[in-house]
N, C-alpha and C positions, 0 to 999 in steps of 0.2 A: 805836465808831469805825470809819469805813471810809475808804480810800484811792482808792474809784471810787463813783460813784453807785449806790445800790442798786437792786435788781430787775431789773437788765438782764443778760440773757443775753451771756456775754462775747463771743460774736460780734457781737453788736450794740453792746455797749460799745467795742469796738476799731473797728466801723465810724462810731460817733459821734467817736470822736477821730480817725478817719483824715481825716474831713471837715470839721471844725469847729476842732481844737485848732492854735492858732499859738503855740506854746512856744518862746520865746527859749532858745538853748544854755544861758545860764547857770542858768536855772529849772530846765531839764532835769539838767543837773549836780547841782543842789543837792537836786532830787527822788530822783534815784538815789543819793546819797550818805544821804539821809535813811531811805531803803528799808532800808538796811544796819544803822540803828539799832535798838538793843533796843526803843525807844520809837516804831517808824516808824510804826504805825498812827495815830500823832497826826497825820500830815502831811496836810493837804487834797488834795483830788482836784484834778488839772490844770485840768480842765473848770470847776470851782468857783472855782479862781484866776481863770480867764480870765473868768470870768462877774462877780467882784468887780471886776476892772480895767475890764471895761465899765460896770459900777455907777460908779465912780468917773467916768469919762471923761463919762458920761450926767450927771452930778450936777455938772460943773466942780469938782469937789471939788479945794481946795488945801489943808486943814488937817483930818486923819484922826487918828484914834484905833484902837489895836489892844490888845485886852487878850487874853494868851497869844502868845507869839512862836514858842516852841519852836525849828526850826532856822531859821525865817525866810522861809519861801516866801511866805507870805500878806502880810508886810509888803514884801517885796522886788517881788513882783505889783503892788501899791499904789503903792510908789514909783515903780517903771516908769512906771505911768499916769499921775502925777502932773507937772504941769507944772515947771519948774526950780524956781520958787520955793514949790513944795509941801513938805509937812511931816506925818511920821508920829510920832504920839507913841506907842511900842510899850513895853508893859507884860509884865513877866515875872518871874519869882523866880529864875530858873536862869541861874547865869553858865556854866555847863558847856553847856548847850545853846543859850545865845544867842552863845556864840562862834563857833560854826559858823555862826551868822546872820550876825556880824558879818564874818568874811571874805569871805560872798558878797556882802554887800552892798558891801564894798570892790571887789571885782572888778567887780562892775556898775556902778560909780561912781554909787553912790546915797548912799552911807554919811552926806551931809551933809546928806540929806533926812530922815534916821531919827533920833531923839532916844530913846535904848534907857533905860528906868526899870526899873534892878532893885530891886523892892520890891513888896511886896503889892499888889495893883492896886486895891484900895480907898483903901489909903493915897494913891497917886497920884490918882486920881480926885477924892478930896477935897482935895486939895493944890490942884489944876487950879480947882476950885470957889473955893477960898477967894482964889486968885490972881486972881478977876474973870474967868474963861474962860468961864462959862457962856453958853450959845448963840452960841459961836464955832467949832465943829466943823462938816465936812459932812457927815462920814461916820465911823461908827463899826462895827469889827467884834470881837465878841464870840467869844472861842476857847478859853476858859479854865476854870477849875473849873466843872463843871457844876451842883454843888449850889448853886451862887452865881450862877447867870443871872439870878436877879430881882434881888440887890442891882446886879450889875454893868448891869443893864438900866436900872435907875432913876436911877443916876449917868448913865449916858450919854445918857440923855432929857434931863436937865439941861444937859449939854454939847453937844447938836446943837443946831444953828438948827434955827428952824420951816423946813418943807420939806427938811430933812437926813435922813440914812436910817442906820439902825440894823440891821447886819445880825448874827443869831444863829446859830452853827452848834452841829450836832450834835441838833437838836431832834425827829429822829425814832430817834435812839440805836439803831441797829442795828435798828429794828423793836420794841424791847424795849416802848417806851410804849404800842403797841397790844395787847401781851400781858398780860391780867391776872393771870395766875399770875407774874409778875416785880413784885417789891414791896420791892427794896433802896430804900435811902435817895435816891439819885442818879434811878433813873427816877423815883421818886413826885416827886421836887422837878421835875424836867423837865416831866411830865403836869401839875404845877399852874401850872408857869410858861406852858407852852401854853395852858392854859385860861384864866389870866390875861388873856392877851393878845389871846385871841378876844374878849374883852369889854373891852377898853381903847380908849376911843373916842379916847383924846389922839392915837392914831396910825392912819393907814392900813396895812392889814395883808396878807401874803400867804406862806404857807409854800411853798416850792419844792422838791420832792422831787430835788434836787440832791445828790450825794455821800452825806452822812448826814442830811439834811433840813436848809436853810437858811431861817429866818424874817428876811421882809424887814420892818420896822416904819418907815414914812415919818412924820417927826413933823408934826402939823397946825400 
């Protein structure tokens, strides 16, 4: 995991931010607080957050899904980009981490757009499907347990409408996916997932080397 785009020299990365990042103050405050957290490396990069917001706006999204909230940066980014009637279904298992998220959602005035589900993500996804919400979401962002990318993707693919977009984070895994010497379980599962999506004709595909690698899968 990384809090900035891989492979860029620091001066070039700082230049990138200086000419492109338009981060609202509330997001800057949340990012800075999260950076002090013991697990702060789980925070998405600010340029990635801005990219997600742009995708949501391009889609004209109104109903979105997030798997993995942590301290709430990505859900806040998306909620700010949604229209007033927009909704984020946000899934996480940690009340401790998401308490920080909820504080910032309230400060930003978007708490009414975000429905937080504290439960294993698969349980929430299955409940949404049972409730008849298949193909009703415009956008999904997967940033939860990396060993379960495949399961989350399959459920999200059922929930997203044709023409909807699924974004999956950490697919480059700090470069470990390209190192044959790295054979731990999570790395092997991410490799297998990346290979699967390469062959998945149900979606149009692009892997973007932003932050820790972001796969975009547009449902056909």
